[in-house]
C-alpha positions as a printed Julia matrix, in Angstrom:
404×3 Matrix{Float64}:
  68.84   99.21  49.76
  72.44   98.73  48.31
  74.43  101.45  48.47
  77.79  102.21  46.86
  80.04  105.0   48.61
  83.05  106.14  46.89
  86.05  107.9   47.9
  87.99  109.26  45.08
  91.16  110.78  45.5
  93.85  112.17  42.77
  95.24  108.5   41.95
  92.99  106.49  43.94
  89.26  105.37  44.58
  88.48  103.37  47.81
  84.83  102.08  47.55
  82.47  100.19  50.05
  78.96   98.57  48.83
  76.5    98.5   51.8
  73.29   96.62  52.58
  71.61   99.12  54.63
  68.89   96.58  55.81
  71.62   95.65  58.17
  74.24   97.87  57.67
  76.68   95.35  56.4
  79.21   95.99  54.1
  79.05   93.37  51.11
  82.38   94.34  49.49
  84.71   96.7   49.68
  88.07   97.74  47.95
  90.52  100.33  46.48
  91.74  101.4   42.9
  95.21  102.4   43.33
  98.09  104.32  40.99
  95.4   105.72  38.69
  97.1   107.14  35.29
 100.46  105.5   36.29
 102.27  102.4   35.81
 101.18   99.27  38.05
  97.76  100.5   38.42
  95.74   98.02  40.09
  92.35   96.92  42.12
  92.05   95.05  45.2
  88.73   93.54  45.89
  87.04   91.89  49.15
  84.01   90.36  49.74
  81.67   89.99  52.57
  83.11   86.71  53.67
  86.92   87.85  53.32
  87.89   86.63  50.15
  90.38   88.95  48.27
  91.52   89.64  44.46
  93.61   91.9   42.9
  93.36   93.18  39.55
  96.36   94.6   37.4
  95.51   96.9   34.47
  95.87  100.19  32.36
  93.79  102.51  34.78
  94.12  105.7   32.91
  91.7   107.89  34.64
  88.92  107.96  37.35
  86.09  106.75  34.88
  88.07  103.5   33.96
  88.81  102.9   38.02
  84.9   102.95  38.23
  84.25  100.57  35.45
  86.7    97.92  36.96
  84.56   98.57  40.27
  81.29   98.14  38.69
  82.74   95.35  36.82
  83.94   93.14  39.88
  80.71   94.15  41.92
  78.77   92.61  39.13
  81.15   89.64  38.07
  79.8    86.04  38.82
  83.03   84.86  40.29
  83.81   87.61  42.42
  80.72   89.9   42.55
  77.82   90.36  44.69
  75.54   91.52  42.53
  73.64   90.17  39.09
  73.08   93.25  37.72
  74.12   97.07  37.9
  70.52   98.21  38.74
  70.53   96.52  41.92
  72.82   99.25  43.26
  70.01  101.66  44.37
  71.92  104.99  44.84
  75.86  105.9   44.89
  77.03  108.34  47.94
  80.66  110.32  47.26
  82.66  111.84  49.54
  83.11  115.65  48.73
  85.4   117.27  50.53
  84.3   121.09  50.45
  80.67  122.21  50.31
  81.84  125.78  51.16
  79.24  128.18  52.98
  76.17  126.78  50.51
  75.89  123.46  51.3
  74.64  122.69  55.02
  74.23  118.89  54.4
  74.15  116.39  52.29
  72.36  117.01  48.64
  71.27  114.88  45.85
  73.76  115.7   43.09
  71.74  117.51  40.25
  73.26  120.43  37.62
  73.0   123.03  40.19
  75.56  120.97  42.83
  77.83  120.15  40.33
  77.75  123.73  39.09
  78.81  124.93  42.93
  81.03  121.92  43.36
  82.97  123.12  40.18
  82.98  126.79  42.09
  84.93  125.55  44.93
  87.49  123.8   43.45
  89.45  126.97  44.01
  89.06  126.25  48.0
  89.71  122.61  47.61
  92.12  121.95  44.26
  93.6   118.91  45.84
  89.92  117.36  47.05
  87.38  118.37  44.96
  88.34  117.7   41.36
  88.58  114.32  42.21
  85.56  114.2   43.76
  83.75  115.74  40.77
  85.41  113.37  38.52
  83.67  110.47  40.39
  80.47  111.96  39.83
  80.83  112.81  36.27
  82.34  109.11  35.76
  79.15  107.72  37.28
  76.86  109.85  34.91
  78.12  108.67  32.21
  78.57  105.06  32.92
  74.99  104.39  35.13
  73.13  107.89  34.63
  70.01  106.18  35.96
  71.37  105.58  39.02
  70.78  108.54  41.76
  73.83  110.33  43.46
  74.31  112.12  46.63
  77.4   114.28  47.81
  77.87  114.13  51.27
  80.38  116.9   52.45
  83.09  117.15  55.0
  82.47  120.79  55.58
  78.43  120.29  56.29
  78.87  119.16  59.95
  80.69  122.55  60.6
  78.16  124.84  58.74
  76.64  125.27  62.65
  79.84  127.25  63.83
  79.05  130.68  64.98
  80.58  133.64  63.35
  82.67  134.4   65.96
  84.26  131.18  65.6
  84.47  130.87  62.05
  85.65  134.62  60.92
  89.38  135.4   60.88
  90.62  138.59  61.79
  91.4   140.09  58.47
  89.45  142.72  56.32
  85.52  141.75  56.28
  86.02  142.59  52.53
  88.23  139.7   52.14
  85.86  137.41  53.67
  82.53  138.72  51.41
  85.1   138.69  48.38
  87.09  135.25  48.43
  84.84  133.23  51.19
  88.08  133.47  53.45
  86.59  131.9   56.82
  87.0   128.51  59.03
  85.19  126.11  57.12
  86.8   122.56  59.12
  86.72  119.2   57.65
  86.57  115.68  59.02
  83.06  116.8   59.75
  81.51  113.47  58.26
  83.61  111.41  61.03
  82.89  113.61  64.04
  79.52  113.39  63.29
  79.47  109.49  63.2
  81.36  109.01  66.56
  79.73  111.76  68.7
  76.52  110.18  67.46
  78.06  106.61  68.04
  79.13  107.34  71.35
  75.55  108.77  72.49
  74.01  105.84  70.89
  76.45  103.36  73.22
  75.61  105.25  76.13
  72.11  105.39  75.7
  71.86  109.4   76.05
  70.99  112.52  74.28
  73.62  114.72  73.04
  71.51  117.87  73.27
  72.62  117.68  76.76
  75.92  117.23  76.19
  79.37  118.94  75.77
  81.45  116.51  73.7
  84.77  117.03  72.34
  85.97  114.71  69.4
  89.68  113.89  68.52
  90.22  112.81  64.69
  93.87  111.91  64.85
  95.19  110.15  61.98
  97.65  111.2   59.18
  95.21  114.36  59.05
  93.97  115.43  62.28
  91.56  117.54  63.92
  89.29  118.24  67.42
  85.77  119.43  67.39
  83.6   120.98  70.15
  79.98  119.55  69.65
  77.44  121.63  72.07
  73.77  120.3   71.88
  74.52  117.88  69.17
  76.2   120.6   66.6
  79.44  121.53  65.97
  80.4   124.88  67.42
  84.27  124.63  66.52
  86.86  122.92  64.91
  90.88  122.93  64.78
  90.91  123.08  60.83
  90.46  126.13  58.74
  90.23  127.54  55.52
  91.95  124.72  54.28
  92.96  121.42  56.34
  96.74  122.5   57.26
  95.58  124.43  60.37
  95.26  123.15  63.94
  96.96  120.23  65.08
 100.35  118.82  63.79
 100.02  116.08  61.36
 101.59  113.36  59.47
 103.16  116.33  56.9
 100.93  119.35  57.71
 102.29  122.19  60.19
  99.14  122.73  61.81
  98.73  126.26  63.36
 102.2   128.66  62.65
 102.77  132.33  62.92
 102.24  133.82  59.69
 104.98  136.23  60.29
 107.13  132.8   60.14
 105.78  131.78  56.77
 106.54  135.07  54.98
 110.26  135.36  56.57
 111.02  131.73  55.45
 109.51  132.29  51.85
 111.75  135.54  51.72
 114.83  133.72  53.24
 114.24  130.53  51.21
 113.36  132.28  48.05
 110.12  130.53  47.19
 106.49  131.69  46.05
 103.07  130.46  47.39
 103.13  126.84  45.57
 106.35  126.02  46.98
 105.24  127.51  50.45
 102.36  125.32  49.95
 104.26  122.06  49.6
 106.69  122.84  52.31
 104.02  123.3   54.92
 101.58  120.72  53.64
 103.85  117.92  52.41
 107.04  118.6   54.55
 106.18  119.7   57.93
 104.23  117.94  60.46
 105.79  115.02  62.26
 107.72  114.17  59.18
 109.54  117.73  59.48
 110.01  117.67  63.11
 111.17  113.75  63.13
 113.24  113.85  59.84
 112.26  110.14  59.49
 108.42  109.66  58.97
 104.83  110.79  58.51
 103.93  107.66  60.22
 103.39  107.94  63.92
 104.16  104.2   64.54
 107.81  104.5   63.07
 108.52  107.83  65.23
 107.31  106.02  68.56
 109.65  103.06  67.5
 112.89  105.55  67.06
 111.59  107.45  70.21
 111.49  103.81  72.41
 115.21  103.63  71.1
 115.97  107.05  72.11
 115.55  109.01  69.11
 115.25  112.6   70.59
 113.81  114.06  67.9
 111.29  111.74  67.44
 110.63  112.06  71.33
 109.94  115.62  70.43
 107.52  115.12  67.89
 105.6   112.7   70.12
 105.21  115.15  72.89
 104.35  118.38  70.69
 101.93  116.16  68.96
 100.22  115.27  72.27
 100.62  119.03  73.68
  99.0   120.63  70.61
  95.79  118.27  70.89
  95.84  118.54  74.94
  95.69  122.68  74.34
  92.62  122.16  72.03
  90.88  119.92  74.21
  91.46  122.57  77.11
  90.41  125.3   74.91
  87.53  123.79  73.72
  86.39  122.97  77.38
  86.96  126.65  77.98
  84.51  127.64  74.84
  81.54  125.3   75.86
  81.94  126.07  79.74
  82.65  122.53  80.62
  83.17  118.81  79.01
  81.22  115.78  79.33
  82.7   113.48  77.1
  85.95  113.32  75.33
  86.28  110.62  71.82
  89.26  109.62  70.09
  88.74  108.09  66.46
  91.18  107.82  63.53
  94.34  105.51  62.62
  96.03  106.96  65.7
  93.12  107.96  68.23
  91.96  104.47  67.83
  95.34  102.39  68.0
  97.58  104.53  70.06
  97.27  103.4   73.83
 100.48  105.94  74.55
  98.82  108.55  72.77
  95.6   109.1   74.29
  97.53  108.68  77.82
  99.9   111.43  76.75
  97.12  113.54  76.04
  94.89  113.16  78.8
  97.81  113.23  81.12
  97.63  116.54  83.24
  93.72  117.07  82.19
  92.68  115.44  85.78
  91.55  119.36  86.56
  88.93  119.07  84.01
  87.4   115.67  85.01
  89.58  113.65  82.92
  90.81  110.02  84.35
  91.6   107.45  82.18
  91.94  103.97  83.35
  95.42  102.85  82.59
  94.52   99.27  82.66
  91.8    99.42  80.44
  93.52  102.1   77.63
  96.92  100.05  77.58
  96.99   97.61  74.45
  93.65   98.5   73.45
  93.12   99.11  69.52
  90.12  100.07  67.43
  87.37   99.33  69.67
  84.15  100.72  70.85
  84.7   101.09  74.86
  84.97  103.68  77.66
  88.67  104.11  79.29
  87.79  106.45  81.69
  87.93  105.69  85.23
  84.61  104.73  86.88
  84.38  107.87  88.83
  85.66  110.36  86.21
  83.64  113.37  85.9
  84.17  112.99  82.33
  83.73  110.04  80.28
  86.67  109.12  77.66
  85.64  107.11  74.76
  87.24  105.19  71.89
  85.1   104.95  68.79
  86.4   103.62  65.82
  85.15  106.05  62.83
  82.64  104.72  60.02
  82.72  107.78  57.54
  81.5   105.5   54.87
  78.52  103.8   56.79
  77.68  107.56  57.74
  77.7   108.5   53.86
  75.73  105.39  53.13
  72.98  106.46  55.72
  73.03  109.84  54.34
  72.65  108.76  50.87
  69.54  106.31  51.58
  67.96  109.43  53.88
  68.35  111.72  50.93
  67.06  109.29  48.35
  63.84  108.44  50.33
  63.25  112.47  50.8
  63.63  112.78  47.29
  60.95  110.06  46.42
  58.29  111.7   48.56
  58.74  114.76  46.71
  58.0   112.86  43.41
């Protein structure tokens, strides 16, 4: 089965084309600057050959036309006809409380996703644009929606509820949903596969650390808590997001700066986090380089980031009654040995002891970085959300065929 995976953003479309016979990526690429000047498509084949096409890509439908065109082109493509695409899997950020697993796209699913655009106004609309575009361009090919929130629907009520009037939860669905679920699900499953162990007996903490960052507590193979909440701004310090902050401070800033809700949202989502603290960048690599040269604000940003992750690891160990496995993933988690070391420093009392010789210089590799005698295994597992989406898509399509 050949699966096309799409991740549609507001002005971009990332794609990967899989042959699930051997989980191989046949082709991948990205369409960028949709609706802007200088829009283009970058495409890479399985053999590493790369090509770039520039054009007037006004909307997501045109962007997907470019993708389908290059996939089926005689010179740069990997299929002769579009009907060689068995199905299309879409990353969909928000599935609310309704979607506890991936779903075959139909009218009922689309109607529900339209409803959930209120909960994810920056993410669900472009996700839907991708679905609508495929329906228009190749209506015969089945589509599957894979939700970032679905993995966290197993959280118990005491984990996801906020201490606000219960009527607001019932009326507006205000609760903690959590995100990055596809990534957390992939890395814990892959880690258990590498270790040859059953996750049902394990207490696992997964740390997805990138420009967006979250921690997840996984007990017996299901998510029981996660750091992101009603929106992705809650929890850890991120590239431009503040993470946890006193609501009193939020209202105080709004009052003093005389700003409304939209400006406040921009402030805490786009101008805070590592960028806000350091004053120079949201990129941890640039902040680390400046810190190494003695920039005090950048050193502070690094300490704050590591400290916040450390607190969540400790909290989730307490919530689960222990921890057996700690996993790092995401751009920072996979590639920054100093971040991993900084987070784990001081967690020896939990049984977390990393091997600095193994950890130092390690980048994006599946490996155990804890000492042989460490009570808690610590691993680096590069995430592969696209493969998880492709696998889910195949599963849903196979199940739908059985029902026919």
